[in-house]
N, C-alpha and C positions, 0 to 999 in steps of 0.2 A: 728633733727640727723638721716641717713638715715644709716643702718648698712645693711651687706653685710655679709648671713651666708652662708658656706658648709653643707653640710648635708652631713650622715654617716650614713648605712644602713638600707634606707628610698627608695622610689620608686623616688621621689624627689628629685634632688642635690643641691639647691640652698634657699633660703628665705630673701626674704629682707623683712625688714619694716623698720619706719617710727616714734620714737620716738619723744614728746617734754613732758618735763618735766616728762617724770617717767608714763607719755601717751600714750598705742599705736593708733597711728595717721593713720596707713595705714601697709599690711602685704598683700605680692601674693608670691608663691611659684612654682618654673619651675618644671615641671615632677609628677609622685603623678598623684592623683583622683583627680581629677579638680575638679568634685564638690563638694565631700569629702571637698576638702582644700577650696574652695572658700567658705564655707560654714560655716566651722572651723574659717577663716579670718574675719569674715563679726560679727564671736559672741565677736572678743576677741576685734574689733578695740570703742575703747573708753574706755576701761578698763583697771585698771592700771598694768601695766607689772608686774609689785611682781605677785603680785594678777594670771590673765593668766599661769603665771610659775608654781607658785601651785598648779590648776586645772591642767594643760594638765602635768607634770612629771610624767615620767612612765607607761604611757603609751602604752602597747606593741602590735605590731600589729600578730597576728597570732603568730609562733613560732621567731622572730626575741625580741633580748631586748629592739628593740626601735619603734620608729614611729614615721612619722611626727610631729605632735602632739606633742610629745616626745622633738622630736627636736628644736621645735617652741620655747619651755621649757627656749631650755640651749642655741637658739639664744635669746631672749629676756633677759637672764640671762645676757647673754654676751655685749650685748649691752645697760641692765642698766651700767654695769661696764665703759665699752667706754663712757656711759654720764658721768659720775662722776667724770672723769677725767678733 
C-alpha cells in the first residue's frame, strides 16, 4: 500500500511511503534536509512500521514541537490504520 502524508511544522512538506503487511518498503520525503532524510529512510526500510513509529515519535527539531522523524511516526501510524481497513 502506498500512502502520502502532508507534513506540518517541518521543512519537509510531504512523506510518501509504502507498507506491505505492516513492514516499511520505502520512504521518500519532499523537501527538508536531504542527506538526513535519506538516512532516516534507509534506516527504517524493512522495519515494522509500529516499531519505527515508536522510536521516532516525539523527536523535536530545535525549538519546534515536531520534526521530520516525528512527522514520519504520524504518517506511519495513519498508514497502518489505512492498511487495516
